[in-house]
C-alpha positions in Angstrom: 4.6 13.2 -25.4 4.0 9.5 -25.7 0.7 8.8 -23.8 0.6 5.2 -25.1 3.7 4.0 -23.3 3.3 1.8 -20.3 2.9 3.6 -17.0 5.4 2.4 -14.5 5.9 3.4 -10.8 9.0 5.7 -10.8 8.9 6.1 -14.5 8.8 9.4 -16.4 5.5 11.3 -16.6 4.0 10.9 -20.1 2.4 14.4 -19.8 5.3 16.8 -18.7 8.2 14.3 -19.2 9.9 16.0 -16.3 8.5 14.4 -13.2 8.4 10.8 -12.0 5.3 8.7 -11.3 4.4 8.0 -7.6 1.6 6.0 -6.1 -1.5 8.1 -5.2 -2.7 7.2 -1.7 -6.3 7.6 -0.8 -8.0 7.8 2.7 -6.9 9.3 5.9 -3.2 9.3 6.0 -1.3 7.3 8.6 1.9 8.5 10.1 3.8 6.3 7.7 2.0 7.8 4.7 2.4 11.3 5.9 6.2 10.7 6.3 6.4 9.1 2.9 4.6 12.1 1.3 7.0 14.5 3.0 9.9 12.6 1.5 8.2 12.8 -2.0 7.6 9.0 -2.1 3.8 9.1 -2.5 1.0 11.5 -3.4 -2.3 12.0 -1.6 -5.5 11.6 -3.6 -8.3 12.3 -1.2 -10.6 10.5 1.3 -12.5 8.0 -1.0 -11.5 5.7 -3.7 -13.1 3.6 -6.5 -11.6 1.3 -9.1 -11.6 4.2 -11.6 -9.5 6.6 -9.5 -5.9 7.1 -10.6 -3.2 5.1 -9.0 -0.2 6.9 -10.2 0.6 10.7 -10.2 3.3 13.0 -11.3 5.4 14.6 -8.6 6.0 17.7 -10.9 2.9 18.6 -12.9 0.3 16.7 -10.7 -1.2 14.8 -13.6 -2.8 11.5 -12.5 -3.0 8.2 -14.4 -4.3 4.7 -14.0 -7.4 2.8 -13.2 -8.5 -0.7 -12.3 -5.3 -2.6 -12.9 -3.1 -0.1 -11.2 -5.5 0.1 -8.2 -5.2 -3.6 -7.8 -1.4 -3.3 -7.5 -1.8 -0.3 -5.2 -4.1 -2.1 -2.8 -1.6 -5.0 -2.5 1.2 -2.5 -1.7 -1.1 -0.5 0.6 -1.8 -3.6 2.6 1.9 -4.6 2.6 3.2 -1.2 3.7 0.3 0.0 5.8 -0.5 3.3 4.1 
């Protein structure tokens, strides 16, 4: 398990090496977010968020990764896609 490799959206999970990394979405889910979660495109992370919360999570083992830098990217995409 290579925990030092760069975390990439859609990349292999560094913990289980079986799943792929998806965005973790926080807050009350919109219809768009709920649909994306059903399709396995995102994961839900809870109602509240801070800069230290994980931005990426594994769709297989549930491990979560990331922090400030990933959250900045996530917020830009959240604004763009509306979830």
